[in-house]
C-alpha positions in Angstrom: 152.7 167.8 -88.6 150.3 170.4 -90.1 150.9 171.9 -93.5 151.7 175.4 -92.3 154.4 178.0 -92.2 154.7 181.2 -90.2 156.6 184.1 -91.7 157.1 187.4 -89.9 154.3 186.5 -87.5 151.8 185.5 -90.3 150.5 182.0 -90.4 150.2 180.4 -93.9 148.1 177.2 -94.1 145.3 175.5 -96.0 142.7 177.6 -94.1 144.3 181.0 -94.6 144.4 183.6 -97.3 147.2 183.4 -99.9 150.5 185.0 -98.8 151.2 187.4 -101.7 154.8 188.4 -102.6 155.4 191.4 -104.8 158.7 190.4 -106.4 160.5 193.6 -107.1 163.7 192.0 -108.2 165.7 194.7 -109.9 162.7 196.6 -111.2 163.9 199.4 -108.9 166.6 200.1 -111.6 169.3 200.6 -108.9 167.4 203.6 -107.4 166.8 203.5 -103.7 163.9 205.9 -103.7 162.3 204.0 -106.6 162.6 200.8 -104.5 160.9 202.6 -101.6 158.1 203.8 -103.9 157.6 200.2 -105.1 157.5 199.0 -101.4 154.9 201.6 -100.6 152.7 200.9 -103.6 152.9 197.1 -103.0 151.8 197.7 -99.4 148.9 199.8 -100.6 147.9 197.1 -103.0 147.7 194.6 -100.1 150.7 192.5 -100.8 152.0 190.6 -97.7 155.7 190.9 -98.7 158.1 192.7 -101.0 161.2 190.9 -102.2 164.5 191.8 -103.8 167.3 189.7 -105.2 170.7 189.8 -103.6 173.8 188.9 -105.5 177.5 189.2 -104.8 178.3 189.7 -108.4 182.1 189.5 -108.2 182.0 186.1 -106.7 178.9 184.8 -108.3 179.9 184.9 -112.0 182.9 183.6 -113.8 185.3 186.3 -115.1 184.2 185.5 -118.6 180.5 186.0 -117.8 181.2 189.1 -115.7 183.2 190.7 -118.5 180.9 189.6 -121.3 179.7 192.6 -123.4 176.1 193.5 -122.5 175.1 196.4 -124.7 171.4 196.4 -125.5 168.3 198.5 -124.7 168.0 197.0 -121.2 171.6 197.3 -120.2 172.8 199.4 -117.3 176.5 198.8 -118.0 178.8 197.8 -120.9 179.4 194.3 -119.5 177.0 191.9 -117.8 178.9 192.2 -114.5 178.8 196.0 -114.6 175.1 195.9 -115.6 174.4 193.7 -112.5 176.5 195.9 -110.3 174.5 199.0 -111.3 171.3 197.3 -110.2 172.7 195.9 -106.9 172.0 197.3 -103.4 174.4 196.8 -100.5 174.1 196.6 -96.8 173.3 200.3 -96.3 170.5 200.3 -98.8 169.1 197.0 -97.4 169.1 198.6 -93.9 167.1 201.6 -95.2 164.7 199.3 -97.0 164.2 197.1 -94.0 163.3 200.2 -92.0 161.0 201.4 -94.8 159.2 198.1 -94.9 158.7 198.0 -91.2 157.1 201.4 -91.3 154.8 200.3 -94.1 153.9 197.1 -92.3 154.9 194.9 -95.1 157.4 191.9 -94.9 160.7 192.5 -96.6 163.1 189.7 -97.6 165.2 188.6 -100.5 166.5 185.8 -102.7 170.1 184.7 -101.8 172.0 183.8 -104.9 175.2 182.9 -103.2 176.9 182.3 -99.9 178.0 185.9 -99.3 174.6 187.2 -100.1 173.0 184.7 -97.7 175.5 185.8 -95.0 174.6 189.5 -95.5 170.9 188.7 -95.3 171.4 186.7 -92.1 173.3 189.6 -90.6 170.3 191.8 -91.4 168.0 189.2 -89.7 165.7 188.7 -92.7 162.5 186.9 -91.7 162.6 184.4 -94.6 164.8 183.4 -97.5 164.0 182.7 -101.2 165.9 180.2 -103.2 165.7 180.8 -107.0 165.0 178.1 -109.5 168.5 178.3 -110.7 169.7 177.1 -107.3 167.3 174.1 -107.0 170.3 171.8 -107.6 172.7 173.9 -105.5 172.7 171.6 -102.4 175.6 173.5 -100.7 173.7 176.8 -100.8 170.4 175.0 -99.8 172.1 173.5 -96.7 173.8 176.8 -95.8 170.6 178.8 -95.9 168.7 176.0 -94.1 171.1 176.3 -91.2 170.2 179.9 -90.8 166.9 178.5 -89.4 164.4 180.8 -91.0 161.5 179.9 -93.4 162.7 179.0 -96.9 160.7 179.5 -100.1 162.0 177.4 -102.9 161.2 178.0 -106.6 161.3 174.8 -108.7 161.6 176.0 -112.3 163.7 173.9 -114.6 163.6 170.9 -112.4 161.9 167.5 -112.4 160.3 165.8 -109.4 163.7 164.2 -108.5 165.4 167.6 -108.3 162.6 168.9 -106.1 162.7 165.9 -103.8 166.4 166.2 -103.4 166.2 169.9 -102.6 163.4 169.3 -100.1 165.1 166.4 -98.4 168.3 168.4 -98.0 166.6 171.4 -96.5 164.0 169.4 -94.4 166.9 167.4 -92.7 168.0 170.7 -91.2 165.0 173.1 -91.3 161.3 171.9 -91.8 160.1 175.5 -92.6 159.6 175.1 -96.3 157.4 176.3 -99.0 157.7 174.8 -102.5 156.6 177.0 -105.5 155.6 175.5 -108.8 157.5 177.7 -111.3 158.3 177.7 -115.0 161.6 179.6 -115.6 160.5 181.2 -118.9 160.5 185.0 -119.0 157.6 185.2 -119.7 156.4 181.6 -119.4 154.1 180.2 -122.1 150.6 179.3 -120.9 150.9 175.6 -121.9 154.1 175.4 -119.8 152.7 176.6 -116.5 151.5 173.1 -115.5 149.6 174.3 -112.4 148.6 170.7 -111.6 152.1 170.3 -110.2 150.8 172.1 -107.2 148.5 169.1 -106.5 151.5 166.8 -107.1 153.6 168.7 -104.5 150.8 168.6 -102.0 150.6 164.8 -102.4 154.4 164.1 -102.5 155.3 166.6 -99.8 152.4 166.5 -97.2 154.2 168.7 -94.7 155.2 171.5 -97.1 153.3 174.6 -97.9 152.9 174.8 -101.6 152.5 177.8 -104.0 153.1 179.4 -107.3 155.8 181.7 -108.7 154.3 183.1 -111.9 156.1 184.6 -114.8 152.9 184.9 -116.8 151.6 188.3 -117.4 148.0 188.1 -116.0 146.3 187.7 -112.6 144.1 184.7 -113.3 146.7 181.9 -112.7 147.4 182.7 -109.1 143.7 182.3 -108.4 143.7 178.9 -110.1 146.8 178.0 -108.0 145.0 178.9 -104.8 142.1 176.7 -105.8 144.6 173.8 -106.3 146.0 174.4 -102.8 148.7 177.0 -103.4 149.0 179.3 -100.4 152.0 181.4 -101.4 152.0 183.4 -104.7 154.9 185.4 -106.1 154.4 187.9 -108.9 156.8 190.4 -110.3 155.8 194.0 -109.6 156.6 197.3 -111.3 155.2 200.8 -111.4 155.3 200.9 -115.2 155.6 197.9 -117.6 157.2 200.1 -120.2 160.3 200.9 -118.0 163.8 199.8 -119.0 164.6 196.3 -117.9 163.8 192.7 -118.9 161.3 191.9 -116.1 158.9 194.8 -116.4 157.0 193.4 -119.4 155.6 190.4 -117.4 155.3 192.3 -114.1 152.1 193.5 -112.6 151.4 197.2 -112.3 149.6 198.4 -109.1 146.1 198.0 -110.6 146.9 194.4 -111.4 148.4 193.6 -108.0 145.5 195.2 -106.2 143.0 193.2 -108.2 145.1 190.0 -107.7 145.1 190.5 -103.9 141.3 191.2 -104.0 140.6 188.1 -106.1 142.7 185.8 -104.0 140.9 187.0 -100.8 137.5 186.5 -102.6 138.5 183.1 -103.7 139.2 181.8 -100.2 135.7 183.1 -99.1 134.0 181.8 -102.2 135.4 178.3 -101.8 133.3 177.8 -98.7 133.1 174.6 -96.7 131.8 172.2 -99.4 128.4 171.6 -97.8 125.6 172.3 -100.2 123.0 174.4 -98.4 120.5 177.1 -99.5 121.3 180.7 -98.5 118.8 183.3 -97.3 119.8 185.5 -100.3 118.5 182.8 -102.6 115.0 182.6 -101.1 113.3 185.4 -103.1 114.9 184.6 -106.5 114.1 180.9 -106.2 110.5 181.7 -105.2 110.3 184.1 -108.2 111.8 181.6 -110.7 110.5 178.4 -109.1 107.3 176.5 -109.9 104.3 175.3 -107.9 101.4 173.0 -108.7 98.2 174.9 -109.8 94.9 174.0 -111.3 95.2 174.0 -115.1 91.5 174.7 -115.5 88.4 175.1 -113.3 87.9 172.0 -111.2 84.8 171.1 -109.1 84.7 169.7 -105.6 84.7 165.9 -105.7 86.9 165.8 -108.8 89.6 163.1 -108.9 92.8 164.8 -110.0 94.5 163.7 -113.2 97.8 164.8 -114.6 96.1 166.9 -117.3 94.2 168.8 -114.7 97.3 170.4 -113.3 100.1 172.8 -114.4 103.4 174.1 -113.0 103.7 177.8 -112.8 105.7 180.6 -111.1 106.0 181.9 -108.4 107.1 178.8 -106.5 105.3 179.6 -103.3 103.1 176.5 -103.2 103.4 172.7 -103.5 106.6 172.0 -105.4 106.4 169.9 -108.6 108.0 166.9 -107.0 104.8 166.4 -105.0 102.9 165.6 -108.3 102.7 161.9 -107.6 101.3 162.6 -104.1 98.3 164.4 -105.5 97.4 162.5 -108.7 94.3 160.3 -108.0 93.3 162.3 -104.9 89.8 163.8 -104.6 89.2 167.5 -104.3 87.5 168.7 -101.2 87.0 172.2 -102.5 86.6 173.6 -106.0 89.6 175.3 -107.7 89.7 178.0 -110.4 92.3 178.1 -113.1 95.8 179.0 -111.7 94.6 178.5 -108.1 97.4 177.1 -106.0 96.9 173.5 -104.9 97.5 172.5 -101.3 97.0 169.3 -99.5 94.2 171.0 -97.6 92.2 171.0 -100.8 92.3 167.2 -100.9 90.2 164.5 -99.2 92.1 162.5 -96.7 93.4 159.2 -98.0 91.5 156.2 -96.7 93.4 154.1 -94.2 93.4 151.0 -96.5 95.3 153.0 -99.1 98.1 153.7 -96.7 100.1 150.5 -96.6 103.4 150.3 -94.6 106.5 149.5 -96.6 106.8 145.8 -97.2 103.1 145.0 -96.5 101.6 142.1 -98.4 99.1 142.9 -101.2 95.4 143.1 -100.4 93.9 139.6 -100.1 97.1 137.9 -99.1 97.0 138.6 -95.4 97.0 135.9 -92.7 93.8 133.9 -92.4 
């Protein structure tokens, strides 16, 4: 089975561009128009997809956690539950955003944090489903979403390879359309904890899965490294202004960063090439200018037998290359040369037949008698 995935009609595989997700999460601040603006800007930046996070807060959290005081500079409510509710979109908003994304030509989907949210997203016919790192061990939810039958993108932050294998096996038994994202669930993640080589590990351990990177780092370089390692899905948080109120904005990309990220990922695919070392036409003039040829180091008369000290290597490299040195030493000049004159084989007397011995021939005097 090839390592590929098709989401919303777009094929994702080793030979394709990276599929870039602009993770909006709750950076829309509970404002529908702000969410539409984020969708539009992400589309202009070249992102393939925009993603939200769907929670049914009343059933997702314990009463204690829902009612826990949450009064800080990033709070949208006096308790954690009310804070989450202020940032949550329902069916009507999702329908509007689905229509908005379709008009923009960008794929829209969401993370399902619970069964009710997954059910709503299924009713809305989302083209794919994200599973957050926090649900890597949530086998019942993994199975439930797998049975919907759409592609699943699973972040793997906070887990070990056993956790990832268990999640993959549970989903693959029902639905083989899987992408596994290396992720470190720090917000933001420290550079020495990104462990991008896990992408190579996933490609080896899960040969049928598309692999990628969900980055909570604040730059654009790591997704490019992930692509080089074989990652073909990249998710980065996205905002219009990193100074906005909310915990995710500070490690999110602004439009200029997302635009550069998409550009750099596309350039990386092209720049990786096919692995065959060949010269390109664009190199011909520079290499001739910088390269060397064999020239006469001084004035040399006809009949002179060439020695190493008679010759020099000088630019431009539009004559005999220096690797031909051994082929001209000891040869007799047919024509005189001035200093810096380019040496060619036409300047040399022909080699006598007896000096041209086939490989493996016996030395002179040892032939058959």
